[in-house]
C-alpha positions as CSV (number, residue, x, y, z in Angstrom):
1,X,21.0,34.9,-2.8
2,X,17.5,34.7,-4.7
3,X,16.8,38.6,-4.1
4,X,18.1,41.6,-5.1
5,X,17.5,45.0,-4.1
6,X,18.8,47.9,-5.8
7,X,17.9,50.6,-3.1
8,X,18.8,53.9,-4.9
9,X,16.4,52.5,-7.9
10,X,13.7,51.2,-5.4
11,X,13.9,48.3,-7.7
12,X,13.5,44.3,-6.6
13,X,15.0,41.3,-8.5
14,X,13.7,37.8,-7.6
15,X,16.0,35.5,-9.8
16,X,17.4,31.9,-9.2
17,X,19.0,31.4,-12.8
18,X,15.8,30.0,-13.9
19,X,13.5,32.6,-13.7
20,X,13.5,36.6,-12.7
21,X,10.5,38.8,-11.8
22,X,11.1,42.6,-11.5
23,X,9.2,45.4,-10.4
24,X,10.1,48.9,-8.7
25,X,8.4,51.7,-6.9
26,X,7.2,54.3,-9.5
27,X,7.6,58.0,-9.0
28,X,4.0,58.3,-7.4
29,X,4.9,55.6,-4.7
30,X,3.4,52.6,-6.0
31,X,4.6,49.9,-7.1
32,X,5.2,49.0,-11.5
33,X,6.2,46.0,-12.2
34,X,9.1,46.0,-14.8
35,X,9.8,42.1,-16.3
36,X,8.6,38.4,-15.6
37,X,10.2,35.4,-17.1
38,X,13.8,33.8,-18.2
39,X,16.5,34.7,-15.9
40,X,18.2,37.8,-16.7
41,X,21.9,38.5,-15.2
42,X,21.4,41.0,-12.8
43,X,22.4,44.7,-12.7
44,X,22.7,47.9,-10.8
45,X,19.3,49.1,-12.8
46,X,16.3,48.2,-14.6
47,X,14.7,51.7,-15.1
48,X,15.5,51.1,-18.9
49,X,12.6,48.2,-19.0
50,X,9.7,50.4,-18.2
51,X,9.1,52.4,-21.1
52,X,6.6,55.9,-20.8
53,X,4.0,56.7,-23.9
54,X,2.1,59.9,-23.9
55,X,-1.3,58.4,-24.2
56,X,-4.1,59.9,-26.5
57,X,-5.7,62.7,-25.5
58,X,-9.0,61.2,-23.5
59,X,-5.8,59.5,-21.1
60,X,-5.6,60.5,-17.6
61,X,-2.3,61.3,-15.9
62,X,-1.4,62.2,-12.3
63,X,1.3,65.0,-13.2
64,X,0.0,67.7,-14.9
65,X,3.8,68.3,-16.5
66,X,3.9,64.3,-17.4
67,X,1.5,63.5,-19.5
68,X,3.1,60.2,-19.8
69,X,3.1,58.9,-16.8
70,X,-0.3,57.7,-16.5
71,X,-1.5,54.4,-15.0
72,X,-3.6,53.7,-17.9
73,X,-0.6,52.8,-19.8
74,X,1.7,51.5,-17.0
75,X,2.3,47.8,-15.6
76,X,1.6,47.5,-12.1
77,X,2.1,45.5,-9.4
78,X,-1.0,45.0,-7.3
79,X,-3.4,48.1,-9.0
80,X,-6.4,49.7,-7.4
81,X,-9.2,51.2,-9.7
82,X,-10.0,55.0,-9.2
83,X,-7.1,57.0,-9.9
84,X,-6.7,56.8,-14.0
85,X,-6.0,53.0,-14.1
86,X,-9.3,51.9,-15.9
87,X,-8.6,48.1,-15.8
88,X,-9.8,45.5,-13.1
89,X,-8.1,46.1,-9.9
90,X,-6.0,43.5,-7.1
91,X,-7.8,45.8,-4.3
92,X,-11.0,47.6,-3.4
93,X,-11.2,48.7,0.1
94,X,-12.2,51.5,2.3
95,X,-13.6,52.7,5.6
96,X,-17.4,52.1,6.9
97,X,-19.8,54.7,4.6
98,X,-16.5,57.1,3.4
99,X,-15.7,57.1,-0.1
100,X,-12.2,56.5,-0.8
101,X,-10.0,55.7,-3.9
102,X,-7.3,53.1,-2.1
103,X,-3.5,55.1,-2.5
104,X,-1.0,52.3,-1.2
105,X,2.3,54.0,-1.1
106,X,5.5,52.2,-0.6
107,X,6.8,52.4,3.3
108,X,9.8,49.6,3.5
109,X,11.0,46.0,2.5
110,X,12.0,42.9,4.0
111,X,13.8,40.0,3.0
112,X,13.5,36.9,5.0
113,X,15.4,33.5,4.3
114,X,12.5,30.7,4.3
115,X,9.5,31.1,3.5
116,X,6.5,32.1,6.9
117,X,3.8,30.3,6.9
118,X,0.3,31.7,6.5
119,X,-2.1,31.9,9.1
120,X,-5.1,29.1,9.1
121,X,-4.4,28.5,5.4
122,X,-2.6,26.3,3.6
123,X,0.3,26.7,1.4
124,X,3.7,25.7,0.2
125,X,6.6,25.6,2.5
126,X,9.8,24.6,3.4
127,X,12.3,22.1,4.7
128,X,15.2,24.2,5.3
129,X,15.1,28.1,5.5
130,X,18.4,27.7,2.3
131,X,15.2,25.8,0.1
132,X,13.9,29.4,-0.5
133,X,13.6,33.6,0.1
134,X,10.7,35.9,0.8
135,X,10.6,39.2,0.2
136,X,7.8,41.4,2.1
137,X,6.9,44.7,0.6
138,X,5.1,47.0,2.9
139,X,2.3,49.6,1.7
140,X,0.4,52.2,3.4
141,X,-2.8,54.1,2.8
142,X,-2.7,57.0,5.0
143,X,-6.7,57.8,5.2
144,X,-7.4,54.1,5.1
145,X,-4.8,54.1,8.3
146,X,-4.0,50.5,6.8
147,X,-1.3,48.5,5.9
148,X,-0.6,45.9,2.7
149,X,2.0,43.8,2.5
150,X,2.7,41.7,-0.4
151,X,4.8,38.4,0.0
152,X,6.9,36.9,-2.7
153,X,9.0,33.7,-1.7
154,X,11.4,32.5,-4.9
155,X,12.2,28.4,-4.6
156,X,16.0,27.5,-5.1
157,X,15.7,25.0,-7.4
158,X,12.6,25.7,-9.4
159,X,11.0,28.2,-11.7
160,X,8.8,28.9,-9.4
161,X,7.4,32.3,-7.3
162,X,4.8,32.1,-5.0
163,X,2.7,35.6,-3.9
164,X,-0.5,36.2,-1.6
165,X,-1.1,39.8,0.2
166,X,-2.2,40.6,3.9
167,X,-3.8,43.7,5.0
168,X,-4.2,44.9,8.2
169,X,-6.4,47.6,9.5
170,X,-3.8,50.4,11.3
171,X,-6.9,52.7,12.4
172,X,-9.9,52.8,14.8
173,X,-12.6,52.3,12.9
174,X,-13.6,49.2,10.2
175,X,-12.4,48.5,6.7
176,X,-14.5,46.8,4.3
177,X,-12.8,44.5,1.8
178,X,-14.8,44.4,-1.3
179,X,-11.7,42.8,-3.0
180,X,-8.2,41.5,-2.2
181,X,-6.3,39.4,-4.9
182,X,-3.4,37.2,-4.1
183,X,-1.6,38.1,-7.2
184,X,-1.8,40.5,-10.2
185,X,0.7,40.4,-13.1
186,X,0.7,42.8,-16.4
187,X,2.2,41.2,-19.0
188,X,3.5,43.5,-22.0
189,X,1.1,42.1,-24.7
190,X,-1.4,39.4,-25.4
191,X,0.0,36.9,-27.6
192,X,-0.5,33.7,-25.6
193,X,-3.0,31.1,-25.5
194,X,-5.4,30.7,-22.8
195,X,-5.4,27.2,-21.4
196,X,-7.7,25.9,-18.2
197,X,-9.2,22.9,-17.4
198,X,-12.6,22.3,-17.5
199,X,-15.5,19.9,-17.2
200,X,-18.3,18.8,-15.0
201,X,-19.1,15.5,-13.3
202,X,-17.5,12.9,-14.3
203,X,-15.9,14.5,-17.2
204,X,-13.5,16.7,-15.2
205,X,-10.4,18.8,-16.4
206,X,-10.4,18.7,-20.0
207,X,-8.1,20.8,-21.5
208,X,-9.6,24.1,-23.1
209,X,-7.4,26.8,-25.1
210,X,-8.5,29.6,-26.8
211,X,-6.6,32.9,-28.1
212,X,-6.0,36.1,-25.8
213,X,-8.3,38.6,-27.7
214,X,-9.1,42.2,-26.2
215,X,-11.8,42.3,-23.2
216,X,-11.8,40.2,-20.1
217,X,-11.7,36.3,-20.1
218,X,-12.0,33.9,-17.2
219,X,-12.7,30.9,-15.0
220,X,-14.1,30.7,-12.1
221,X,-16.4,29.1,-9.2
222,X,-19.3,30.5,-6.9
223,X,-20.3,26.6,-5.6
224,X,-18.4,27.0,-2.2
225,X,-15.7,24.6,-4.0
226,X,-13.2,24.7,-6.7
227,X,-15.9,22.9,-8.5
228,X,-15.6,20.3,-11.2
229,X,-16.3,23.3,-13.7
230,X,-13.5,25.1,-13.7
231,X,-10.3,24.2,-12.0
232,X,-8.2,26.8,-10.0
233,X,-5.5,26.5,-12.7
234,X,-4.3,28.3,-15.6
235,X,-1.8,28.5,-18.3
236,X,-0.6,31.2,-20.8
237,X,1.3,29.7,-23.4
238,X,3.0,31.3,-26.6
239,X,1.3,30.2,-29.5
240,X,4.1,28.6,-30.7
241,X,4.6,26.2,-27.6
242,X,4.6,22.5,-27.1
243,X,4.6,20.1,-24.8
244,X,8.7,20.4,-24.9
245,X,9.2,24.0,-26.5
246,X,8.3,27.5,-26.0
247,X,7.0,29.8,-23.0
248,X,4.3,29.1,-20.7
249,X,3.4,30.8,-18.0
250,X,1.0,28.7,-15.4
251,X,-0.8,30.2,-11.8
252,X,-2.4,27.8,-9.5
253,X,-4.6,28.8,-6.3
254,X,-4.1,27.3,-3.3
255,X,-7.7,27.4,-2.0
256,X,-10.4,25.2,-2.0
257,X,-13.7,27.7,-2.7
258,X,-14.8,30.5,-4.8
259,X,-12.3,31.8,-7.2
260,X,-11.3,33.9,-9.8
261,X,-9.1,33.6,-12.4
262,X,-8.9,36.2,-15.4
263,X,-6.8,37.8,-18.0
264,X,-7.9,41.4,-18.8
265,X,-6.4,42.7,-22.6
266,X,-6.6,46.5,-22.7
267,X,-6.9,48.7,-25.6
268,X,-3.1,48.8,-26.0
269,X,-2.9,45.0,-26.3
270,X,-1.4,44.5,-22.5
271,X,-2.5,41.4,-20.5
272,X,-3.6,41.5,-17.0
273,X,-3.7,38.4,-15.2
274,X,-5.4,38.5,-11.5
275,X,-6.2,35.3,-9.2
276,X,-7.8,35.7,-6.2
277,X,-10.7,34.6,-4.2
278,X,-13.8,35.6,-6.4
279,X,-15.3,39.3,-5.5
280,X,-18.7,38.3,-6.1
281,X,-20.6,37.6,-2.3
282,X,-17.3,38.5,-0.7
283,X,-17.2,41.0,1.9
284,X,-15.0,41.4,4.4
285,X,-15.2,43.6,7.8
286,X,-11.7,44.0,9.1
287,X,-11.6,45.7,12.9
288,X,-9.1,47.6,14.1
289,X,-5.8,45.5,14.4
290,X,-7.0,43.0,12.8
291,X,-5.5,41.4,9.8
292,X,-6.8,39.6,6.8
293,X,-4.3,36.7,4.6
294,X,-5.1,36.0,1.1
295,X,-4.5,32.3,-0.2
296,X,-1.4,31.9,-2.3
297,X,-0.9,32.4,-5.5
298,X,1.9,29.6,-6.8
299,X,3.6,31.2,-10.7
300,X,5.7,29.1,-12.7
301,X,7.8,30.2,-15.9
302,X,8.6,27.5,-18.5
303,X,11.0,28.1,-21.5
304,X,10.3,24.1,-21.9
305,X,7.1,23.8,-22.8
306,X,4.0,22.3,-21.1
307,X,5.8,19.6,-19.7
308,X,8.4,21.8,-18.1
309,X,5.5,24.1,-16.5
310,X,3.9,20.8,-15.0
311,X,7.0,19.3,-13.8
312,X,7.7,22.6,-11.9
313,X,4.3,22.3,-10.5
314,X,4.7,18.6,-9.8
315,X,8.0,19.2,-7.9
316,X,6.9,21.7,-5.9
317,X,3.7,19.8,-4.5
318,X,5.4,16.4,-4.1
319,X,8.5,18.3,-2.0
320,X,6.7,21.4,-0.7
321,X,3.3,20.8,-0.3
322,X,2.0,17.8,0.6
323,X,2.2,16.5,4.1
324,X,5.9,15.9,4.9
325,X,5.2,11.8,6.1
326,X,3.9,11.1,2.7
327,X,6.8,12.4,0.7
328,X,8.3,9.0,0.5
329,X,5.7,6.6,2.2
330,X,4.6,4.3,0.1
331,X,0.7,4.7,-0.6
332,X,-1.0,1.1,-0.3
333,X,-3.2,-0.4,-3.3
334,X,-7.0,0.1,-1.8
335,X,-10.3,-2.0,-2.7
336,X,-13.2,0.1,-2.3
337,X,-16.2,-1.9,-1.5
338,X,-18.6,1.1,-3.2
339,X,-18.9,-0.5,-6.7
340,X,-19.1,-3.6,-5.4
341,X,-22.4,-3.6,-3.0
342,X,-23.3,0.4,-2.8
343,X,-25.5,0.3,0.2
344,X,-26.5,-3.0,0.5
345,X,-23.7,-4.9,2.7
346,X,-23.2,-6.7,6.4
347,X,-20.1,-7.5,7.9
348,X,-19.5,-11.2,6.5
349,X,-19.9,-9.8,3.5
350,X,-17.1,-6.8,3.6
351,X,-14.9,-9.5,5.2
352,X,-15.1,-12.1,2.3
353,X,-14.3,-9.5,0.1
354,X,-11.5,-8.1,2.3
355,X,-10.1,-11.6,2.4
356,X,-10.7,-12.3,-1.3
357,X,-8.9,-9.0,-2.1
358,X,-5.8,-9.7,0.4
359,X,-5.0,-13.1,-1.4
360,X,-4.5,-11.2,-4.4
361,X,-2.0,-8.5,-2.8
362,X,-4.1,-5.5,-2.1
363,X,-3.4,-3.6,1.2
364,X,-6.2,-1.4,2.1
365,X,-10.3,-1.9,2.3
366,X,-12.1,0.9,1.9
367,X,-15.5,0.7,3.5
368,X,-17.6,3.5,1.9
369,X,-21.0,5.1,2.3
370,X,-23.8,3.2,4.1
371,X,-22.0,2.0,7.5
372,X,-23.6,4.7,10.1
373,X,-27.0,5.9,11.2
374,X,-29.5,4.5,9.0
375,X,-28.5,4.9,5.8
376,X,-29.9,2.5,3.3
377,X,-30.1,5.2,0.6
378,X,-28.5,8.4,0.1
379,X,-31.7,10.4,1.9
380,X,-30.7,10.1,5.6
381,X,-28.2,10.1,8.2
382,X,-25.5,12.3,7.3
383,X,-24.3,13.6,10.2
384,X,-25.0,10.9,12.6
385,X,-22.1,9.6,12.7
386,X,-22.5,6.0,14.7
387,X,-22.3,2.7,13.3
388,X,-26.0,1.3,11.8
389,X,-26.0,-1.9,14.7
390,X,-28.6,-3.3,11.9
391,X,-25.8,-3.9,9.0
392,X,-23.0,-4.0,11.9
393,X,-24.3,-5.7,14.9
394,X,-20.7,-5.9,16.2
395,X,-19.8,-2.5,15.4
396,X,-17.5,-0.9,13.9
397,X,-13.8,-1.9,16.2
398,X,-15.3,-5.8,15.2
399,X,-15.3,-5.7,11.6
400,X,-11.8,-3.5,11.6
401,X,-10.3,-6.2,13.5
402,X,-11.5,-8.7,10.9
403,X,-10.2,-6.7,8.3
404,X,-7.0,-6.5,10.2
405,X,-7.0,-10.0,10.9
406,X,-6.8,-10.5,6.8
407,X,-3.6,-8.7,6.8
408,X,-5.5,-5.1,5.1
409,X,-5.6,-2.4,6.6
410,X,-8.6,-0.9,7.1
411,X,-10.4,2.4,6.0
412,X,-13.5,4.2,5.9
413,X,-15.8,6.9,4.0
414,X,-16.9,10.3,5.8
415,X,-18.7,13.2,4.5
416,X,-17.9,15.7,7.6
417,X,-19.3,18.7,5.9
418,X,-22.9,17.0,5.4
419,X,-26.1,16.9,7.1
420,X,-29.4,15.0,5.7
421,X,-32.9,16.6,6.5
422,X,-33.6,13.0,7.8
423,X,-31.3,12.9,10.3
424,X,-31.0,13.0,14.4
425,X,-28.5,16.0,14.1
426,X,-31.0,18.1,11.7
427,X,-34.3,17.1,14.1
428,X,-31.6,17.9,17.2
429,X,-29.7,21.0,15.2
430,X,-31.7,22.9,12.1
431,X,-29.8,25.6,12.7
432,X,-26.6,24.2,12.0
433,X,-27.9,23.7,8.3
434,X,-26.2,26.2,5.9
435,X,-29.3,28.6,4.5
436,X,-31.7,31.2,5.1
437,X,-34.5,30.8,8.1
438,X,-38.0,31.0,7.0
439,X,-36.7,30.0,3.1
440,X,-36.9,27.0,1.5
441,X,-33.9,24.9,1.1
442,X,-32.0,23.5,-2.5
443,X,-31.5,19.9,-1.8
444,X,-28.3,18.4,-3.5
445,X,-28.2,14.6,-3.3
446,X,-30.9,14.8,-0.8
447,X,-28.7,16.7,1.6
448,X,-27.5,20.0,2.9
449,X,-24.6,21.6,3.7
450,X,-23.0,21.9,7.7
451,X,-22.2,25.5,8.7
452,X,-18.5,25.1,8.9
453,X,-18.1,29.1,9.4
454,X,-19.4,28.1,13.1
455,X,-16.5,26.4,15.3
456,X,-18.9,24.7,17.7
457,X,-19.8,22.9,14.5
458,X,-16.2,22.0,13.3
459,X,-15.9,21.0,16.9
460,X,-18.7,18.6,17.2
461,X,-17.4,17.0,14.2
462,X,-14.3,16.5,15.4
463,X,-15.2,14.8,18.3
464,X,-17.4,12.4,16.0
465,X,-14.4,11.6,13.7
466,X,-11.4,11.7,15.9
467,X,-13.3,8.9,18.5
468,X,-14.0,6.7,15.7
469,X,-10.5,7.0,14.3
470,X,-9.2,6.0,17.7
471,X,-11.6,3.3,18.2
472,X,-10.8,1.4,14.7
473,X,-7.3,2.4,14.4
474,X,-8.2,3.8,10.8
475,X,-5.6,3.9,8.5
476,X,-7.0,5.9,5.8
477,X,-10.0,8.5,5.3
478,X,-11.8,9.1,2.5
479,X,-13.3,12.8,2.9
480,X,-16.3,13.4,0.5
481,X,-18.1,16.8,-0.5
482,X,-21.2,15.9,-2.9
483,X,-22.8,19.0,-3.2
484,X,-22.1,22.9,-3.9
485,X,-23.3,25.3,-1.4
486,X,-26.8,27.3,-2.3
487,X,-28.3,29.7,0.1
488,X,-25.2,31.0,1.8
489,X,-26.2,31.6,4.9
490,X,-25.1,32.0,8.1
491,X,-27.8,32.0,11.5
492,X,-25.1,33.0,13.6
493,X,-23.2,36.1,11.0
494,X,-24.7,39.3,11.2
495,X,-26.2,41.0,8.3
496,X,-23.3,42.9,7.0
497,X,-20.8,39.9,7.8
498,X,-22.9,37.1,5.5
499,X,-20.3,38.2,2.5
500,X,-17.5,36.2,5.1
501,X,-19.5,33.3,4.8
502,X,-17.8,31.5,2.5
503,X,-14.6,32.1,3.2
504,X,-15.4,31.4,7.1
505,X,-16.9,28.2,6.0
506,X,-13.5,26.9,4.3
507,X,-11.7,28.0,7.2
508,X,-13.3,25.9,8.9
509,X,-12.8,23.0,6.3
510,X,-9.3,23.9,6.9
511,X,-9.1,23.8,10.7
512,X,-11.1,20.3,11.0
513,X,-7.8,18.8,8.8
514,X,-5.2,20.5,10.5
515,X,-6.9,19.2,13.7
516,X,-7.1,15.7,12.5
517,X,-4.0,15.5,10.0
518,X,-2.1,17.0,13.5
519,X,-3.6,14.2,15.9
520,X,-2.9,11.3,13.3
521,X,-0.4,12.1,10.9
522,X,-0.3,8.4,10.1
523,X,-3.7,8.2,8.9
524,X,-3.7,8.6,4.6
525,X,-6.6,11.3,3.8
526,X,-7.7,11.2,0.6
527,X,-10.0,14.3,-0.2
528,X,-13.2,13.9,-2.9
529,X,-15.9,15.8,-3.7
530,X,-18.4,14.2,-5.6
531,X,-15.3,12.6,-7.6
532,X,-12.9,15.5,-8.8
533,X,-14.8,18.5,-7.4
534,X,-12.4,19.9,-4.9
535,X,-9.1,18.8,-6.7
536,X,-7.0,21.4,-5.7
537,X,-3.3,22.4,-4.0
538,X,-5.4,23.6,-1.0
539,X,-6.9,20.0,0.0
540,X,-3.3,18.6,-1.2
541,X,-2.2,20.3,1.6
542,X,-3.7,17.6,3.9
543,X,-4.6,15.2,1.7
544,X,-1.8,14.1,-0.7
545,X,-4.5,12.6,-2.9
546,X,-7.4,13.1,-4.5
547,X,-10.1,10.8,-6.1
548,X,-9.8,12.1,-9.4
549,X,-13.5,11.6,-10.4
550,X,-16.3,9.0,-10.2
551,X,-15.9,8.0,-13.5
552,X,-13.4,5.3,-13.8
553,X,-14.0,4.2,-17.1
554,X,-9.9,3.7,-18.6
555,X,-11.4,5.8,-21.7
556,X,-12.7,8.6,-20.3
557,X,-9.9,8.6,-17.7
558,X,-7.0,9.0,-20.2
559,X,-8.8,12.7,-20.9
560,X,-8.7,13.0,-17.3
561,X,-5.7,12.1,-16.0
562,X,-4.2,13.8,-18.9
563,X,-5.4,17.4,-18.0
564,X,-5.4,16.8,-14.2
565,X,-1.5,16.3,-15.1
566,X,-1.2,19.7,-16.2
567,X,-0.9,20.9,-12.7
568,X,-0.7,18.3,-10.5
569,X,1.6,15.2,-10.0
570,X,0.0,11.5,-10.7
571,X,0.8,10.5,-7.5
572,X,-2.4,12.5,-6.3
573,X,-4.6,10.9,-8.7
574,X,-6.4,8.0,-7.1
575,X,-6.8,6.1,-10.4
576,X,-8.8,2.3,-9.7
577,X,-9.7,-0.3,-11.7
578,X,-13.0,-1.0,-11.8
579,X,-15.5,-3.9,-13.2
580,X,-17.3,-3.8,-16.7
581,X,-19.8,-3.0,-17.9
582,X,-18.1,0.7,-16.6
583,X,-21.2,2.2,-13.9
584,X,-20.6,5.4,-15.0
585,X,-20.4,4.9,-19.1
586,X,-21.4,0.8,-20.1
587,X,-18.7,0.8,-21.8
588,X,-16.3,-2.7,-21.5
589,X,-12.9,-2.6,-21.5
590,X,-10.2,-4.8,-21.3
591,X,-9.2,-5.6,-17.9
592,X,-5.1,-5.0,-19.1
593,X,-6.2,-1.5,-20.7
594,X,-8.1,-0.6,-17.0
595,X,-4.7,-1.2,-15.2
596,X,-2.9,0.2,-17.6
597,X,-4.5,3.3,-17.2
598,X,-4.7,3.0,-13.8
599,X,-1.0,2.1,-12.8
600,X,-0.2,6.2,-13.7
601,X,-1.8,6.9,-10.3
602,X,-2.4,5.6,-6.6
603,X,-3.1,2.0,-8.1
604,X,-6.6,0.8,-6.6
605,X,-9.7,-1.4,-7.2
606,X,-13.4,-0.5,-7.2
607,X,-15.3,-4.0,-8.1
608,X,-16.2,-7.3,-6.2
609,X,-13.1,-9.9,-6.1
610,X,-15.7,-12.5,-5.2
611,X,-17.4,-12.0,-8.5
612,X,-14.2,-12.8,-10.8
613,X,-13.1,-15.7,-12.7
614,X,-9.9,-17.5,-12.0
615,X,-8.3,-16.3,-14.8
616,X,-9.3,-12.3,-13.9
617,X,-7.6,-13.2,-10.3
618,X,-4.8,-14.3,-11.8
619,X,-4.3,-10.9,-13.8
620,X,-5.1,-8.8,-10.9
621,X,-2.3,-10.4,-8.7
622,X,-0.2,-9.8,-11.2
623,X,-1.1,-6.1,-11.7
624,X,-0.8,-5.5,-7.9
625,X,2.9,-7.1,-8.4
626,X,3.7,-5.0,-11.0
627,X,2.7,-1.7,-9.2
628,X,4.2,-3.0,-5.8
629,X,7.2,-3.4,-8.3
630,X,6.9,0.3,-9.9
631,X,5.2,2.4,-7.6
632,X,8.6,4.3,-6.0
633,X,9.0,5.4,-9.8
634,X,5.3,6.3,-10.3
635,X,6.1,8.4,-6.7
636,X,9.3,10.3,-7.4
637,X,9.4,10.2,-11.3
638,X,9.4,13.0,-13.9
639,X,6.0,12.8,-15.8
640,X,6.0,13.8,-19.3
641,X,2.9,13.8,-21.7
642,X,3.8,12.3,-25.1
643,X,0.6,12.2,-27.1
644,X,-2.7,14.1,-26.3
645,X,-6.4,12.5,-26.1
646,X,-7.8,15.7,-26.7
647,X,-5.8,15.9,-30.3
648,X,-6.2,12.4,-31.6
649,X,-7.4,8.7,-31.1
650,X,-4.0,7.9,-29.2
651,X,-2.5,8.8,-25.9
652,X,1.0,8.1,-24.3
653,X,2.8,9.5,-21.7
654,X,5.5,8.4,-19.3
655,X,7.4,8.7,-15.9
656,X,11.2,8.7,-15.6
657,X,13.3,8.2,-12.4
658,X,15.2,11.4,-11.2
659,X,18.8,9.5,-12.1
660,X,17.3,8.7,-15.6
661,X,17.9,5.0,-15.1
662,X,14.4,3.9,-15.6
663,X,10.9,4.4,-17.2
664,X,7.3,3.6,-17.4
665,X,5.7,4.3,-20.7
666,X,1.7,3.8,-21.4
667,X,0.2,3.9,-25.0
668,X,-3.3,3.6,-25.6
669,X,-5.3,3.8,-28.8
670,X,-9.0,4.1,-28.6
671,X,-10.5,3.0,-31.4
672,X,-9.0,0.4,-33.9
673,X,-8.2,1.9,-37.4
674,X,-8.3,-0.1,-40.4
675,X,-4.8,-0.7,-42.5
676,X,-3.3,2.1,-40.4
677,X,0.4,3.5,-40.3
678,X,3.1,0.1,-41.3
679,X,5.9,1.5,-38.8
680,X,4.7,2.6,-35.8
681,X,6.6,4.3,-33.1
682,X,6.4,6.0,-30.1
683,X,9.2,8.9,-29.6
684,X,10.0,9.0,-25.6
685,X,11.1,11.9,-23.2
686,X,13.5,12.9,-20.5
687,X,16.1,9.7,-21.2
688,X,19.7,10.1,-21.2
689,X,20.7,10.8,-24.8
690,X,23.9,8.5,-24.9
691,X,22.9,5.5,-22.2
692,X,21.6,2.2,-23.5
693,X,18.2,1.5,-22.7
694,X,16.7,-1.9,-22.1
695,X,13.1,-2.4,-23.6
696,X,11.3,-5.2,-25.0
697,X,14.6,-7.3,-24.3
698,X,16.2,-5.0,-27.5
699,X,19.0,-2.3,-26.6
700,X,18.6,1.1,-27.8
701,X,20.5,4.5,-26.9
702,X,18.2,7.2,-25.4
703,X,18.9,9.4,-28.2
704,X,17.3,6.6,-30.2
705,X,14.3,5.9,-28.3
706,X,13.7,10.0,-28.0
707,X,14.4,10.8,-31.9
708,X,13.2,7.7,-33.6
709,X,10.9,6.2,-31.2
710,X,9.8,3.0,-29.6
711,X,8.7,0.5,-32.0
712,X,5.1,-0.6,-31.0
713,X,4.0,-4.5,-31.0
714,X,2.5,-5.1,-34.6
715,X,-0.8,-4.0,-34.9
716,X,-3.7,-6.3,-36.9
717,X,-4.2,-4.6,-40.6
718,X,-7.0,-7.0,-41.8
719,X,-4.1,-9.2,-43.4
720,X,-1.6,-9.9,-40.6
721,X,-3.1,-11.9,-38.5
722,X,-0.1,-14.4,-37.6
723,X,2.2,-11.5,-37.0
724,X,-0.5,-8.7,-35.1
725,X,0.4,-8.7,-31.5
726,X,-2.6,-6.1,-30.9
727,X,-5.9,-4.9,-32.4
728,X,-9.0,-4.0,-31.6
729,X,-10.8,-1.0,-29.8
730,X,-9.2,0.3,-26.3
731,X,-5.5,-1.1,-26.7
732,X,-2.9,-0.1,-24.2
733,X,0.5,-1.4,-23.7
734,X,2.8,-0.2,-20.8
735,X,6.6,-0.7,-21.3
736,X,9.4,-0.9,-19.0
737,X,12.6,1.0,-19.8
738,X,15.8,0.4,-18.2
739,X,19.3,1.3,-18.2
740,X,21.7,-1.0,-18.9
């Protein structure tokens, strides 16, 4: 049993031995929050967890004879503004032109074994009903004639609870939703470090930390995508917490558009966290008998530090989020032609690249941008999804067949959501572009955005893509989105519906993904948005891997991949070896270091194999063979961060098999240091203390590797050239550790 109900006291306790979440119905009929954290034993009454203090004379309270009952000081479960709680709310809804303070009163509850799907939205799922239990709490506002249902799912084997909310209009008039968050959590204090992932194009998901203080701290996106700039992930960790110890609360929003994650610390140092669709620019008109479902919030509790939090996210997403057919399927090692040719290619050049790559053991050839319309640069043809016969005179079918003859699978790049002003599609349907009629358009990468809030446009793109997929027998699609949404206006929505645009747009994206992945389940989708601009769990539901960043520089990727791993499995990260000087940084790093970084993800190449030396070809052939040998470990293993690139010159991480029988360890040192430490070891994690492991030809007990460390190769110190096995800038080592 995962969900207990103390019905005499109207209390609810979700627990699985790893986490507890407890709330109750307060005397005013609203929901109050009691506890969230490490698992507690169940008991018949948790009333003692709610404390009441008489607030200051200036505070407000709903009961004349009970001044201690004040919503200003009570922890709540899904708060509204206006009836003595002055903090920011989870919900704001009313009738058209009729003032009202929302007052949702507890009505009933229902427990469902398993986890119902969320209509029209990506969300976590169960493989059988025994893996989770779901609690549905129904509340009603009699004036609004509205039903609010709060959904809580607790998973059996992980310290994970997911939450969402749905609102149904049970009246005869329209309701207007200004704010409907996926979750709200009131914590009893502010002693946390606010940890999130920030950045920009080619510098995504950098780890940022700051202490909570009185006021509001938030991360958000108003770009129509989850964005390069703030990922929809937030962790609150205790100040003493480390990668391996201490309390951490992690939150991830399963959504790919505008979001808000904020923590408000009040005047009593209590912290309220809210997660949901960003209220800015959002206003939803709810017709009679209609419902609105919020996206899902994933909440993880860890008493084993940041690694414990991340491993819970990773396991959940591998087992309960990505498409089922890709949970145990090996992802192909691919080569993408973009940095090899950019727009300058023909069939002969592409086939030569594929043939050369196939000889190295690479399994999938991906044709990137430039194969359609008259696309010789980025100024034209998006939306014209028909082959450019000047480049490929025999068509895509011929190219796909010749790629297949090399022994490789064939993949294509699409940017389905975009339209070029210089395109056949725009000339025929200028109203299909997002924008305000009569006003100038803002361009991004010389392109506009198709109005995916319109079903007929989604249908049109589906027909174009599915036709190509059938005719070429595609194995892979890279789905790109290279600009954010400006002038957010749909020409088919009424003036009062324009606040629905952003959400309707992403629902259109999800509908297209749903249709294509359902019809072509064998096709591997990789999401992309100018690199990592839409790396979120909403996308992962359809595309089990994402292009982590357009920046392929091995040194920069240490930070990008390290930060990304806070919430996302390493096997979701598109990570490739590219040519040097690197096309984003002009840095030159050893081929071995580029591979040693890219191994910890979905491995591939972004270079021209025809330009490689024989020595480089031999090295790449060995890299490909090495990855094939270990990719099931990388796919299924537990990932541990060991040394942070945000804290020093060295980075280290490792992945350990579920049975602890083997591990792959990556170590990186960016810049050489003169006369460094004489004895250098790397302390490992996640091994069996009593088991004997072999590494670098020597036997070690697991406790020795974790407490003393794995000896690193001797480093050059200026005087030991005969003994040194490594030195210089951009060092890297990958160690395979195997139990005897």
